[in-house]
C-alpha positions, -999 to 999 in steps of 0.1 A, spaced: 499 569 -62 518 579 -93 498 575 -124 510 576 -161 515 611 -173 487 627 -193 509 655 -205 525 637 -234 520 658 -265 491 649 -288 515 643 -317 536 618 -298 506 601 -283 491 597 -318 524 583 -331 526 557 -302 490 547 -308 495 543 -346 526 521 -339 503 501 -316 478 497 -345 506 484 -368 517 459 -342 481 448 -337 478 442 -374 511 423 -375 500 400 -348 468 391 -366 446 408 -341 432 431 -367 439 424 -404 432 459 -415 454 487 -428 464 518 -407 445 538 -434 413 520 -426 418 526 -388 424 562 -395 392 565 -415 374 547 -386 388 572 -362 375 601 -383 341 586 -384 342 579 -346 350 616 -339 329 631 -366 301 655 -356 273 642 -378 247 667 -390 210 664 -400 203 664 -437 174 670 -460 162 637 -474 147 654 -504 181 668 -514 206 644 -500 186 611 -502 191 604 -465 185 623 -432 219 619 -415 219 627 -378 188 618 -359 160 628 -360 164 614 -324 199 610 -310 220 609 -278 251 625 -292 264 640 -324 294 617 -324 307 586 -307 335 605 -291 311 629 -274 303 602 -248 334 578 -251 360 602 -238 374 594 -204 412 586 -206 411 593 -243 389 587 -273 370 554 -268 369 556 -230 339 556 -207 315 585 -202 303 605 -172 268 603 -158 258 633 -178 259 612 -209 238 584 -196 211 570 -219 176 573 -205 144 552 -208 110 553 -192 94 520 -183 59 512 -171 60 490 -139 22 488 -135 -9 500 -152 -46 497 -145 -76 507 -167 -112 504 -155 -146 519 -159 -162 501 -188 -158 473 -214 -121 467 -220 -107 460 -254 -75 467 -272 -86 501 -285 -94 512 -249 -60 502 -237 -42 519 -266 -61 551 -260 -53 550 -223 -16 545 -227 -14 570 -256 -25 597 -231 6 588 -211 29 589 -241 23 577 -277 58 562 -278 45 532 -259 25 523 -290 49 505 -314 36 502 -350 51 467 -353 46 453 -318 15 470 -304 17 482 -268 50 479 -250 62 490 -216 95 508 -223 103 539 -242 138 552 -251 140 589 -242 165 603 -267 185 633 -254 182 654 -285 162 660 -317 127 651 -327 96 672 -333 87 700 -309 59 677 -296 84 650 -287 107 676 -271 78 688 -250 69 653 -239 106 646 -230 107 678 -209 74 668 -192 89 635 -181 120 651 -167 99 677 -148 83 648 -129 117 639 -115 133 663 -90 169 652 -101 192 675 -119 199 667 -156 227 681 -177 225 696 -212 240 664 -225 209 645 -213 219 624 -184 219 630 -147 246 655 -136 263 630 -113 260 597 -94 239 612 -66 214 626 -91 212 592 -108 202 577 -75 176 604 -70 162 598 -105 161 560 -98 142 564 -66 115 588 -80 83 571 -92 65 587 -122 28 587 -115 1 592 -141 -37 593 -136 -63 603 -162 -100 601 -168 -113 596 -204 -151 594 -205 -160 566 -180 -125 551 -180 -99 557 -153 -62 551 -160 -34 547 -134 2 542 -144 33 538 -123 65 542 -143 102 548 -136 133 562 -154 162 539 -160 197 550 -171 227 533 -188 262 546 -184 286 547 -213 309 517 -214 347 521 -221 359 505 -254 396 502 -246 407 466 -253 374 458 -272 394 442 -300 407 416 -275 373 410 -261 360 403 -296 386 375 -299 374 357 -268 358 324 -280 326 308 -271 346 278 -260 365 299 -235 332 314 -221 316 280 -218 346 267 -198 342 296 -173 304 289 -171 311 252 -163 336 262 -137 312 285 -120 284 259 -120 303 242 -92 306 273 -72 284 276 -40 275 313 -47 283 324 -82 263 310 -112 271 332 -142 256 322 -175 263 328 -212 244 357 -228 225 337 -254 209 356 -282 176 349 -300 197 337 -330 214 311 -308 247 331 -308 266 342 -277 269 379 -267 300 396 -253 293 433 -256 269 457 -239 257 459 -203 234 430 -209 259 411 -231 232 412 -258 256 420 -287 276 393 -303 306 411 -319 323 444 -320 311 449 -355 275 444 -344 281 468 -314 292 496 -338 263 489 -361 238 492 -333 254 522 -317 253 541 -349 216 537 -351 206 539 -315 229 566 -302 235 588 -332 204 581 -352 223 569 -383 202 543 -401 222 513 -412 214 485 -437 201 463 -408 190 487 -380 164 515 -382 171 547 -366 149 555 -336 115 567 -347 98 599 -333 65 586 -320 50 621 -327 58 617 -364 50 580 -370 46 584 -408 82 596 -413 107 572 -428 143 577 -438 144 569 -476 177 550 -472 206 543 -448 229 570 -435 261 551 -430 276 524 -453 288 490 -443 324 499 -452 322 529 -429 309 507 -401 337 482 -407 362 510 -406 348 523 -373 349 488 -358 385 485 -370 394 517 -351 377 505 -319 394 471 -323 428 489 -326 422 508 -293 449 497 -268 440 477 -238 441 493 -204 472 488 -182 485 488 -147 500 519 -130 522 506 -102 527 532 -74 563 545 -71 559 548 -34 570 515 -18 544 515 9 515 521 -16 530 496 -40 530 469 -12 495 479 -2 483 475 -38 500 441 -40 483 431 -8 450 443 -22 453 421 -53 457 390 -31 427 400 -9 407 407 -40 412 371 -50 409 355 -16 374 369 -8 360 358 -42 360 389 -63 382 372 -89 355 345 -95 336 369 -117 363 396 -122 388 371 -136 423 386 -142 425 371 -177 401 356 -202 416 341 -233 435 368 -252 422 395 -229 450 395 -204 443 418 -174 406 422 -183 392 413 -148 359 400 -162 342 367 -172 319 384 -197 290 363 -182 256 375 -169 251 375 -132 220 383 -110 229 415 -92 198 416 -70 165 435 -70 181 469 -65 198 465 -99 168 457 -119 160 474 -152 129 467 -173 150 466 -205 161 430 -197 188 406 -208 180 377 -231 169 345 -213 190 314 -213 184 290 -242 184 254 -230 178 237 -263 162 243 -297 139 221 -318 126 228 -354 89 234 -361 70 243 -393 40 264 -401 20 262 -433 -2 291 -446 -26 288 -475 -42 320 -490 -69 318 -516 -74 352 -533 -78 376 -504 -94 351 -480 -67 332 -460 -71 296 -449 -44 288 -425 -32 254 -414 -7 253 -386 15 224 -379 32 241 -350 32 226 -316 22 259 -299 2 287 -315 19 312 -292 44 318 -320 19 343 -332 19 362 -300 29 399 -299 64 405 -311 87 433 -303 124 441 -305 147 456 -279 138 433 -250 107 450 -237 75 435 -222 44 433 -243 14 449 -228 -13 438 -252 -45 426 -236 -43 388 -234 -8 386 -246 16 363 -229 50 375 -239 79 397 -239 102 397 -269 137 404 -280 155 415 -311 178 390 -327 215 398 -329 225 412 -362 250 402 -388 266 425 -414 247 409 -443 212 402 -430 182 422 -419 171 418 -384 143 394 -377 119 395 -348 108 368 -324 83 364 -297 89 350 -262 57 335 -247 54 337 -210 28 332 -184 9 363 -185 15 393 -163 -15 409 -179 -49 403 -163 -80 411 -183 -116 410 -171 -146 425 -188 -143 459 -172 -107 460 -160 -72 457 -174 -40 453 -152 -4 451 -162 24 444 -137 60 440 -149 75 411 -130 113 405 -124 113 371 -141 83 358 -160 83 320 -159 91 317 -196 92 284 -214 94 290 -252 106 314 -278 102 310 -315 127 323 -340 118 326 -377 145 309 -397 132 312 -432 101 314 -453 94 300 -487 63 308 -508 48 294 -540 18 306 -560 -4 288 -585 -37 292 -603 -67 269 -604 -96 271 -629 -132 261 -623 -159 259 -650 -196 262 -641 -220 249 -668 -258 252 -669 -279 228 -690 -311 246 -701 -341 225 -713 -348 230 -750 -377 255 -757 -395 229 -780 -393 203 -753 -408 226 -728 -438 233 -751 -444 200 -768 -426 176 -745 -413 159 -776 -385 134 -772 -356 126 -795 -352 92 -811 -332 81 -781 -362 89 -759 -345 117 -740 -354 154 -737 -331 178 -756 -312 205 -737 -291 235 -746 -258 244 -729 -258 280 -717 -241 303 -692 -206 286 -693 -186 304 -665 -149 298 -659 -134 313 -626 -97 315 -617 -84 314 -582 -49 324 -570 -36 302 -543 -5 310 -523 12 285 -500 39 297 -475 60 274 -455 78 290 -426 105 271 -407 110 281 -371 133 271 -343 116 267 -310 139 277 -282 133 262 -248 143 288 -221 154 285 -186 137 310 -162 162 336 -149 159 370 -132 168 386 -165 158 421 -154 185 419 -127 213 402 -147 243 422 -160 274 413 -178 304 415 -155 321 448 -165 358 445 -172 378 463 -145 408 471 -166 409 509 -168 384 512 -139 404 541 -123 395 562 -153 358 552 -158 338 567 -130 310 567 -122 303 529 -117 275 503 -120 254 500 -151 236 533 -145 265 552 -130 249 555 -96 281 548 -77 306 577 -75 334 557 -59 347 522 -61 338 517 -25 302 526 -32 302 503 -62 314 473 -41 287 479 -14 260 480 -41 268 444 -51 239 421 -43 224 389 -56 251 363 -65 278 387 -53 263 393 -18 286 368 -1 317 384 -17 305 418 -8 299 408 29 334 393 31 348 426 18 329 446 44 341 423 72 377 429 63 400 451 84 401 487 74 437 482 60 426 453 38 396 472 25 419 501 17 443 476 1 417 463 -23 407 499 -33 444 507 -38 448 477 -61 417 487 -82 431 522 -87 462 507 -103 439 496 -132 441 526 -155 432 537 -190 460 530 -216 485 559 -216 488 556 -254 451 560 -260 443 584 -289 435 619 -277 412 644 -293 428 662 -322 411 696 -314 
């Protein structure tokens, strides 16, 4: 197959790309200037450096980070492309835990899990079951703990942090991490696993950003009538609809860039905190590291990246084979999820919906559950001085359950929830919300067990909309009437016939009363296998985005197809039952979907 030439000079390639930026701006796709796009590119490629907060007022890169720049990982086929397995992000998640040997309370659980890794103790959420394992940075203690985890897995990891290739990803996935410890009379057993996420390509992201919720809902309704496929919208805690990320948990391209700056490069933004080093919990960045205007410029650059294209083979036989493969691709059902076009995203080959991909694709950093409906509720808090008297008018007190951000299970004794961070907007700070579930935590007097289940039967989630407080003072006077000394001695009476008294010990006390009204939205949720659900990855440019699947465990397109399970099992089986020629035709067609030939290339 003849692919587009990659030997075009960098100057010519850059010129073609800039012309593309101008045409995008002219068509209304991106109402930004070429200068803003150029600034965004500089920020995207910039190798950020750590800074001294005492001198600079901010700490810059890190302290925990996965790469020094966005372009380090997004590089296949040009700046903004996918990343190899060696750049995979890693996390450690606890699948099950048991503590026994004496009276169980929260302090015992915390001490037990701290021995495994203190990163599972979140200062805002308590005990959680998932820990992001940043590739670089942190204190020496964190670096040692990171190395200790990786030594428990016999897979090969690169200096860039991820597994060296797809085979090593599969090996890391299959390796359990076992931990046992005895502390006094208590015995702790933990079973954990490493999960990885592959770098997604960003070509055409500006077009994806323009896909409307109305268009996504139309696809969802269409699939609701399908006998096998039942994709759903990625609904966020805020009620918005997500389109970006492997879980579809990011609403817009601007939010995507905002979150990536913090999570991947450790650049604190106005809304999102940089990852904290659990070995240095007291440390706090005094301010943000990247401004809103810089994030907007970076998002403008990504939006201006060209969409992938087709590379039609010049050889007539291969061209006919690819054409045949496109027809078969549609006839066996692949195009139900991998739709050729979606609104303005022509040639995307995705529906941007979440689909259950089966138990072999589960990851304990889950998707957000589906929101069925929302109803308003209110809670009133009264505080008198330092002693709080609380009156709740909420329908369900589980609103006060353990909260966490990032979509991880809560492991607090007696807790009944997992939680998820709200999607962010450019002008507001992130709020947190709790998702009550039927408990996967079992507590008796002398034993604690936690087991992460694929789909807790959730019913409710509460989202904090707004709070309003008012404070006032009240005064209370205590007066003591003391019998007159003469009356006590002589028992004389006044002309009125009454004893005489003296007013003494007049005491006036003032109380501060604060009333807080908090309005919540109660979200009713539909149970889904959210640990197995993934956004349909766009196939445009798939030839230049190996390895495949969300964790990069498939080296080839054939391997990726055979790994489809869950909703896609029927389509996969129809593919496997094709003739050899038709299977080859489908693969040939997929290899015509290439990265854009005018994608910006590294300048050095």
